[in-house]
BABASE-587862 format. One line per field, with one value per residue (C-alpha): residue number from 1; chain; x, z, y. Coordinates in steps of 0.5 Angstrom, whole numbers, plus 500, padded with zeros to 3 digits. Example, Ala and Ser with C-alpha at 12.3 -4.5 7.8 and 13.67 -1.06 7.14 Angstrom:
# BABASE-587862
num = (1|2)
cadena = (A|A)
u = (525|527)
w = (516|514)
v = (491|498)
This chain:
# BABASE-587862
num = (1|2|3|4|5|6|7|8|9|10|11|12|13|14|15|16|17|18|19|20|21|22|23|24|25|26|27|28|29|30|31|32|33|34|35|36|37|38|39|40|41|42|43|44|45|46|47|48|49|50|51|52|53|54|55|56|57|58|59|60|61|62|63|64|65|66|67|68|69|70|71|72|73|74|75|76|77|78|79|80|81|82|83|84|85|86|87|88|89|90|91|92|93|94|95|96|97|98|99|100|101|102|103|104|105|106|107|108|109|110|111|112|113|114|115|116|117|118|119|120|121|122|123|124|125|126|127|128|129|130|131|132|133|134|135|136|137|138|139|140|141|142|143|144|145|146|147|148|149|150|151|152|153|154|155|156|157|158|159|160|161|162|163|164|165|166|167|168|169|170|171|172|173|174|175|176|177|178|179|180|181|182|183|184|185|186|187|188|189|190|191|192|193|194|195|196|197|198|199|200|201|202|203|204|205|206|207|208|209|210|211|212|213|214|215|216|217|218|219|220|221|222|223|224|225|226|227|228|229|230|231|232|233|234|235|236|237|238|239|240|241|242|243|244|245|246|247|248|249|250|251|252|253|254|255|256|257|258|259|260|261|262|263|264|265|266|267|268|269|270|271|272|273|274|275|276|277|278|279|280|281|282|283|284|285|286|287|288|289|290|291|292|293|294|295|296|297|298|299|300|301|302|303|304|305|306|307|308|309|310|311|312|313|314|315|316|317|318|319|320|321|322|323|324|325|326|327|328|329|330|331|332|333|334|335|336|337|338|339|340|341|342|343|344|345|346|347|348|349|350|351|352|353|354|355|356|357|358|359|360|361|362|363|364|365|366|367|368|369|370|371|372|373|374|375|376|377|378|379|380|381|382|383|384|385|386|387|388|389|390|391|392|393|394|395|396|397|398|399|400|401|402|403|404|405|406|407|408|409|410|411|412|413|414|415|416|417|418|419|420|421|422|423|424|425|426|427|428|429|430|431|432|433|434|435|436|437|438|439|440|441|442|443|444|445|446|447|448|449|450|451|452|453|454|455|456|457|458|459|460|461|462|463|464|465|466|467|468|469|470|471|472|473|474|475|476|477|478|479|480|481|482|483|484|485|486|487|488|489|490|491|492|493|494|495|496|497|498|499|500|501|502|503|504|505|506|507|508|509|510|511|512|513|514|515|516|517|518|519|520|521|522|523|524|525|526|527|528|529|530|531|532|533|534|535|536|537|538|539|540|541|542|543|544|545|546|547|548|549|550|551|552|553|554|555|556|557|558|559|560|561|562|563|564|565|566|567|568|569|570|571|572|573|574|575|576|577|578|579|580|581|582|583|584|585|586|587|588|589|590|591|592|593|594|595|596|597|598|599|600|601|602|603|604|605|606|607|608|609|610|611|612|613|614|615|616|617|618|619|620|621|622|623|624|625|626|627|628|629|630|631|632|633|634|635|636|637|638|639|640|641|642|643|644|645|646|647|648|649|650|651|652|653|654|655|656|657|658|659|660|661|662|663|664|665|666|667|668|669|670|671|672|673|674|675|676|677|678|679|680|681|682|683|684|685|686|687|688|689|690|691|692|693|694|695|696|697|698|699|700|701|702|703|704|705|706|707|708|709|710|711|712|713|714|715|716|717|718|719|720|721|722|723|724|725|726|727|728|729|730|731|732|733|734|735|736|737|738|739|740|741|742|743|744|745|746|747|748|749|750|751|752|753|754|755|756|757|758|759|760|761|762|763|764|765|766|767|768|769|770|771|772|773|774|775|776|777|778|779|780|781|782|783|784)
cadena = (A|A|A|A|A|A|A|A|A|A|A|A|A|A|A|A|A|A|A|A|A|A|A|A|A|A|A|A|A|A|A|A|A|A|A|A|A|A|A|A|A|A|A|A|A|A|A|A|A|A|A|A|A|A|A|A|A|A|A|A|A|A|A|A|A|A|A|A|A|A|A|A|A|A|A|A|A|A|A|A|A|A|A|A|A|A|A|A|A|A|A|A|A|A|A|A|A|A|A|A|A|A|A|A|A|A|A|A|A|A|A|A|A|A|A|A|A|A|A|A|A|A|A|A|A|A|A|A|A|A|A|A|A|A|A|A|A|A|A|A|A|A|A|A|A|A|A|A|A|A|A|A|A|A|A|A|A|A|A|A|A|A|A|A|A|A|A|A|A|A|A|A|A|A|A|A|A|A|A|A|A|A|A|A|A|A|A|A|A|A|A|A|A|A|A|A|A|A|A|A|A|A|A|A|A|A|A|A|A|A|A|A|A|A|A|A|A|A|A|A|A|A|A|A|A|A|A|A|A|A|A|A|A|A|A|A|A|A|A|A|A|A|A|A|A|A|A|A|A|A|A|A|A|A|A|A|A|A|A|A|A|A|A|A|A|A|A|A|A|A|A|A|A|A|A|A|A|A|A|A|A|A|A|A|A|A|A|A|A|A|A|A|A|A|A|A|A|A|A|A|A|A|A|A|A|A|A|A|A|A|A|A|A|A|A|A|A|A|A|A|A|A|A|A|A|A|A|A|A|A|A|A|A|A|A|A|A|A|A|A|A|A|A|A|A|A|A|A|A|A|A|A|A|A|A|A|A|A|A|A|A|A|A|A|A|A|A|A|A|A|A|A|A|A|A|A|A|A|A|A|A|A|A|A|A|A|A|A|A|A|A|A|A|A|A|A|A|A|A|A|A|A|A|A|A|A|A|A|A|A|A|A|A|A|A|A|A|A|A|A|A|A|A|A|A|A|A|A|A|A|A|A|A|A|A|A|A|A|A|A|A|A|A|A|A|A|A|A|A|A|A|A|A|A|A|A|A|A|A|A|A|A|A|A|A|A|A|A|A|A|A|A|A|A|A|A|A|A|A|A|A|A|A|A|A|A|A|A|A|A|A|A|A|A|A|A|A|A|A|A|A|A|A|A|A|A|A|A|A|A|A|A|A|A|A|A|A|A|A|A|A|A|A|A|A|A|A|A|A|A|A|A|A|A|A|A|A|A|A|A|A|A|A|A|A|A|A|A|A|A|A|A|A|A|A|A|A|A|A|A|A|A|A|A|A|A|A|A|A|A|A|A|A|A|A|A|A|A|A|A|A|A|A|A|A|A|A|A|A|A|A|A|A|A|A|A|A|A|A|A|A|A|A|A|A|A|A|A|A|A|A|A|A|A|A|A|A|A|A|A|A|A|A|A|A|A|A|A|A|A|A|A|A|A|A|A|A|A|A|A|A|A|A|A|A|A|A|A|A|A|A|A|A|A|A|A|A|A|A|A|A|A|A|A|A|A|A|A|A|A|A|A|A|A|A|A|A|A|A|A|A|A|A|A|A|A|A|A|A|A|A|A|A|A|A|A|A|A|A|A|A|A|A|A|A|A|A|A|A|A|A|A|A|A|A|A|A|A|A|A|A|A|A|A|A|A|A|A|A|A|A|A|A|A|A|A|A|A|A|A|A|A|A|A|A|A|A|A|A|A|A|A|A|A|A|A|A|A|A|A|A|A|A|A|A|A|A|A|A|A|A|A|A|A|A|A|A|A|A|A|A|A|A|A)
u = (435|436|442|440|444|451|455|456|463|469|473|480|480|477|481|477|481|487|493|488|488|489|497|497|500|498|499|494|495|490|493|497|495|502|504|497|493|487|481|475|471|471|466|465|462|464|456|457|463|468|466|473|477|483|482|484|478|476|473|468|462|464|463|468|467|469|469|469|471|463|462|459|460|459|458|460|459|467|466|462|462|455|452|449|448|450|449|451|456|456|457|463|470|476|479|476|482|480|480|473|474|469|467|461|457|458|462|465|466|470|468|473|467|469|463|463|458|456|452|450|455|449|444|447|442|445|446|448|453|456|460|466|471|471|478|477|478|484|487|485|480|482|477|478|474|468|472|474|480|482|485|484|486|491|485|486|494|498|493|491|489|486|486|479|476|468|465|461|455|457|458|464|469|475|480|487|490|496|498|502|500|499|494|494|494|495|497|492|493|496|493|498|495|492|495|494|500|501|506|505|506|512|516|513|511|505|503|496|492|486|481|482|486|491|498|503|509|511|518|521|525|530|531|537|533|534|541|539|535|535|536|531|527|522|514|511|505|504|501|505|506|507|511|514|516|517|514|515|514|516|518|519|523|522|523|531|530|526|527|524|524|524|523|523|516|514|508|506|513|518|525|532|533|532|535|533|535|535|531|528|521|516|508|508|506|511|509|514|514|520|525|524|521|517|516|514|518|517|512|507|510|517|519|519|521|519|524|526|530|533|529|535|540|536|540|537|537|534|530|525|524|518|516|512|512|510|506|502|503|505|500|503|501|504|503|508|515|514|512|508|508|503|503|501|504|502|500|495|495|499|499|498|505|507|514|516|520|527|525|524|517|512|507|504|497|495|488|484|482|487|485|490|492|493|493|494|490|487|487|482|481|486|484|487|482|484|481|483|480|476|472|474|474|478|478|484|485|490|488|484|486|480|479|482|476|478|484|491|487|484|482|489|491|497|497|499|495|497|495|499|502|505|512|512|510|504|498|492|487|487|480|477|478|473|476|479|482|490|493|487|487|482|479|477|471|467|470|469|474|471|474|474|472|470|462|462|465|465|465|469|469|476|478|476|476|469|465|459|456|456|455|453|458|457|462|468|472|479|477|479|483|480|479|473|471|467|463|457|454|455|461|463|468|469|464|462|468|473|480|484|480|477|472|474|469|470|466|459|461|464|469|471|474|473|478|475|478|472|472|466|463|456|452|454|447|443|448|446|452|454|459|464|471|474|482|487|487|486|485|485|487|483|482|485|481|483|480|475|480|480|487|487|492|491|496|496|500|506|505|512|509|504|503|498|496|490|487|479|475|471|464|464|469|472|480|484|491|494|501|502|510|511|514|512|505|501|498|498|494|496|498|497|502|502|503|505|502|506|505|509|510|510|515|514|521|525|525|519|519|516|514|513|508|506|499|497|499|502|509|515|518|523|523|527|528|525|523|517|511|503|505|501|506|505|507|509|515|517|518|515|515|514|515|517|519|515|517|521|522|526|528|523|525|522|524|524|525|525|518|520|527|527|533|534|534|534|532|531|536|534|535|531|525|521|516|513|509|502|504|502|506|502|506|504|508|514|514|513|509|510|509|515|516|517|518|513|511|506|508|502|503|510|508|507|509|509|514|515|521|524|521|527|533|529|532|528|524|520|517|512|510|503|499|503|498|497|497|492|493|487|487|494|493|495|491|493|491|494|491|484|485|485|491|491|497|498|502|501|496|500|507|511|514|511|505|505|509|505|501|494|495|489|484|487|486|479|478|481|477|473|478|482|476|475|482|482|475|478|484|480|475|481|484|477)
w = (319|322|327|332|328|330|335|341|343|341|336|335|329|333|334|340|342|341|339|339|346|354|353|346|343|336|333|329|326|320|313|311|306|303|296|292|296|294|297|298|300|302|306|308|314|312|310|316|318|323|322|320|323|328|332|329|328|333|330|333|331|324|325|324|329|328|332|328|330|331|337|332|333|327|326|319|316|316|309|305|308|309|315|320|325|328|334|337|344|345|341|336|337|333|335|338|339|344|341|343|346|345|351|352|346|348|345|350|348|351|349|349|353|359|358|358|353|352|346|344|339|335|335|337|342|348|354|359|359|365|366|369|369|367|364|357|354|349|351|349|353|356|357|361|365|365|367|363|364|362|364|364|358|357|358|364|364|370|375|379|374|375|372|372|373|371|370|364|367|368|375|378|381|383|381|382|383|379|382|378|372|365|364|359|351|348|354|355|360|359|363|366|370|377|375|370|368|364|363|365|361|366|365|370|370|375|377|380|383|377|382|388|384|390|388|387|385|381|378|375|369|371|378|380|381|373|371|364|367|363|366|361|358|355|355|355|350|348|351|355|351|355|353|357|363|361|359|353|352|348|349|346|347|340|333|334|341|344|347|346|353|356|363|367|371|375|380|380|381|376|376|374|368|361|357|353|346|343|337|336|337|338|340|338|342|341|338|340|337|336|339|335|337|332|333|329|330|327|329|325|319|319|316|320|320|322|326|328|335|338|344|348|347|344|338|332|327|321|320|314|312|310|308|314|322|324|330|329|333|328|327|326|322|322|315|315|317|315|319|316|319|318|319|317|315|319|314|309|303|307|306|309|309|309|311|311|317|314|313|306|303|301|299|300|299|298|299|293|298|301|308|314|317|324|327|325|323|325|322|322|317|312|311|314|316|317|316|315|318|311|314|309|312|308|308|304|302|298|291|289|283|278|272|265|262|256|251|255|261|262|258|258|254|260|260|267|273|280|281|283|277|276|278|274|267|271|266|270|264|257|253|248|241|241|235|239|234|234|235|239|247|252|257|264|269|275|274|266|261|254|248|240|236|230|229|237|243|248|255|259|267|269|274|270|263|262|256|259|253|246|245|238|235|227|222|221|216|215|220|225|231|236|243|247|252|258|262|267|264|257|252|245|240|234|229|222|218|224|223|230|233|239|244|249|255|259|262|260|252|248|243|236|230|223|217|213|217|222|229|233|240|242|248|253|255|249|243|240|236|239|234|229|227|220|220|214|211|215|222|226|233|240|242|249|254|259|262|257|251|247|243|236|230|223|217|209|205|201|204|206|213|213|221|224|232|234|240|240|245|248|249|242|237|236|234|240|236|231|230|222|222|224|218|218|219|226|226|233|239|243|251|256|262|266|261|255|249|247|239|235|228|222|217|211|209|215|222|226|232|238|240|246|245|249|251|251|244|241|240|240|246|244|239|239|233|234|230|226|230|231|239|244|249|256|262|269|274|271|264|258|255|247|243|235|229|224|223|217|216|222|229|234|240|247|249|256|255|261|260|261|258|253|255|253|259|256|250|249|245|238|237|243|239|245|242|235|231|234|241|246|253|260|266|273|279|277|271|263|260|252|247|244|237|241|235|231|223|224|219|221|228|229|236|239|246|252|257|263|264|270|269|271|268|262|265|263|269|265|259|256|249|250|248|245|244|247|255|260|268|273|280|280|273|266|260|253|246|241|236|237|245|251|256|263|267|275|280|282|287|289|290|285|278|272|270|263|260|264|260|259|262|259|262|268|268|266|272|277|275|280|285|282|282|289|291|287|289|296|294|291|297|302|298|298)
v = (551|544|544|538|533|537|534|539|535|538|533|533|537|543|549|551|557|561|557|551|549|551|550|554|548|551|544|539|532|534|534|540|545|543|546|548|553|556|559|554|559|566|571|578|581|588|590|596|600|597|590|588|581|582|576|569|564|559|552|547|543|544|551|557|563|570|576|583|590|592|587|582|574|570|562|559|552|551|547|552|558|558|563|559|565|571|575|582|583|590|597|597|599|600|594|587|583|578|571|568|560|555|549|545|547|555|560|565|572|578|585|591|594|590|585|577|574|566|564|557|554|552|557|563|564|569|565|570|577|580|587|585|591|598|597|593|586|585|578|571|567|561|555|549|544|549|555|561|566|573|579|586|590|596|601|606|606|603|601|595|590|584|577|573|567|565|559|557|560|567|566|570|565|569|575|576|583|585|592|597|594|597|590|585|586|579|576|570|565|558|552|547|542|545|552|558|562|568|574|581|587|589|583|578|571|569|562|562|556|555|554|559|564|564|566|560|563|570|571|578|577|582|579|575|569|567|566|569|575|581|588|591|585|589|589|582|582|575|569|563|556|550|544|538|542|549|555|560|567|573|580|587|594|597|594|592|589|583|576|569|566|559|558|551|550|544|544|551|553|557|554|557|553|555|561|567|569|576|576|583|585|580|580|573|567|561|554|548|542|536|540|547|553|557|565|571|577|585|591|594|598|594|588|581|574|567|564|557|556|550|548|546|551|557|558|561|555|559|566|567|574|577|584|585|585|578|580|573|567|561|555|548|542|536|532|525|527|534|540|546|553|558|565|572|579|585|590|592|587|582|575|568|564|557|555|548|545|547|554|554|557|552|557|564|566|574|575|579|584|590|589|589|583|583|576|569|563|557|550|544|538|540|547|554|560|567|574|581|588|589|584|578|571|566|558|556|548|544|545|539|536|537|532|533|536|539|538|540|540|547|553|556|549|549|541|541|538|538|531|525|521|514|513|507|504|499|499|499|497|497|498|494|497|502|506|511|516|516|523|525|526|523|527|525|528|525|518|518|518|521|519|521|515|518|518|518|520|514|514|509|508|511|506|500|502|499|501|506|510|512|520|522|526|526|526|531|533|529|524|530|528|533|532|532|537|536|541|540|534|536|533|536|534|539|542|538|542|542|539|537|543|541|545|550|551|557|563|560|560|554|556|552|552|550|548|554|559|561|561|561|562|559|560|554|553|554|553|560|563|569|571|568|570|570|568|567|561|554|554|547|550|548|556|558|563|567|573|575|574|568|566|562|560|559|558|559|554|557|564|568|569|563|563|567|568|572|575|576|579|573|577|581|577|584|583|585|584|579|577|576|576|568|565|558|555|555|549|547|550|556|556|561|562|569|574|570|566|560|557|553|552|546|547|542|543|544|546|549|554|555|563|566|572|578|576|583|586|580|582|577|576|570|564|558|553|546|540|541|540|541|540|545|547|545|549|548|549|555|551|550|543|542|536|536|531|528|520|519|526|529|526|526|530|533|540|544|551|557|559|567|567|561|559|551|547|540|536|529|525|524|517|515|518|521|526|528|533|531|529|535|533|533|535|533|531|533|529|530|525|524|519|515|512|505|499|503|503|508|513|518|519|516|514|507|508|512|515|519|524|528|535|538|534|530|524|518|515|510|508|503|500|502|508|514|520|526|524|526|526|525|522|519|516|517|516|515|512|508|502|504|503|507|505|507|507|508|506|498|497|490|489|485|486|490|486|489|483|478|472|473|480|483|478|479|486|485|480|484|491|491|490|496|500|499|501|507|510|509|513|518|519|519|525|529)
């Protein structure tokens, strides 16, 4: 294992001790996980009993360190979760709650047995250990200037309990006696210039000279020294935070009583200036930023809150309720002008929460294990790390927008991308006439755009539109408008007898349909046919897949009930259920959203419908009348979006329904010509992208233009005369087909008027393609 290339100097992205640093600022300027959390990786340490995680991680040198309940210290690569090393401190305990600290290439660990350890941060080699106390260690280690500081735990009850200073080589420097004290649970020391400050269980604040351990000042929070003292301040079990001339801490006296404290501090002395606010039970260390204080509230077995207080007055500005006590200390990430607050709820099967600075929920992540979450999180390089007492460590990141690798984005045909999307109709490039099949949709992966061009699938450079390669396809029935699918270096685009039915890739299999009513499943790697299923009538859907089941449709012209929807076991091809009471033709593809499957119908003689079916049994939950359509519904923001109408026979419209109830939220005006029977909308960045009948004489698709609608109101945001087929979104760009060409939209990389009407526009695009490519590649890398 090569480790010599890794630095031993902490970086600005490090989270090297409890609440980040020696002042417990709990703040990072790294990118925030803002709205789409996903587990980048997770690992488990629970190969043995009592190997849970009850202290927050620390992060340094691209490693994340955790201390587990059996006394083991682990180091993982913070980017991918690979185990780098592990070592042992001492015999296990039911709880190891002391958060380690990192400094000068070493990891310092305090065990419940009262021992201190130092390990090489890169190799895990044990450098030294010292037995310090016959009590125990439960509070975080604080590291500063080659020194470590920690206090006795609660073991032994009320007695003389000490706060200790050791140097990073294990040499004892000093200890300070706190008489008649229960000890220090999570009461970590805060380093302020030449002093350390900590709270005692009994309600005192102590200030010591950090080099000598001599007492500089001490106040009892029941004393008359403070105008805001309390007769019963409660027990103090949190660490102290320092910010701009003040120290902050919390206390508790049962679930209903507890305080947040702010006390003046200058040159080692406490000052009678500040406030005390009743906020209920708290063992949470406050985090302070830009005039606001964030702190958790709530005990084990109770509900709790994350509270925000005004730093000047102590007034509570807002309080966010959760179904568990918030014993954890909040962590802050500042991204642009928004502060994001991460914290956990103390219960089994608890969650990691992210709030915006205004107190609204940005997201909640419930890990897949049922372990108890005691302590909070750490953050570094745009990722958030936390553990559970079942021994799982999670790395949470903003969901990276993947490509648009198959029809309607994914195996569920959702039509939704978490990518940014164009705010204007700026056209980045237009391809040559490559014979792109109108009505089909491009797919995007790894910087390439794949397009159905009849006998070939052609690939283009995503950022310039430059031709890259021909991928042989072979002829298909009725000039199939099937969209390609890309996965792991291979591209597919329907079977020889397919009509509109594209390929779905999922779970190591590929699913495709043919016009004669058969759907097939093949092994993705070998191409071996695994099973086939015979449907009624004709089939032209791109299948949808989720959780071991595949869904598809068929139709029979002239039948009383002409539409069919099937759910089939994806491993065996056995029928799970079918819905055969749909009146009109199910010519389009299904979409899966939660426990619902959406399908549409085409009525050759009148209006069509959109159906919501129970995913588990196929029963009809609701249906709504829309213009005739083959459109595949798109889902996002709790809504389902669908297009309908056949040019020359019925109006072209786009609809938005509540995804659960089917209530109509909005629809476009018929005279605007937005939508169509062969257009499946794309949803991204709070926008809906649809083809339009802009100055068209195309009686086949009725589409010759593209527009963006507000996803919540349907208001037109922009339109363009270019494109028109079912759009695709990736990396902030929008792709669509018309007139044999592919059109790429994206926000302008230079300021000025929209350039789509400029003379010689296509020549300009060709000449500046390398510049656009370079800029977009830089944008993409900045997101990765």
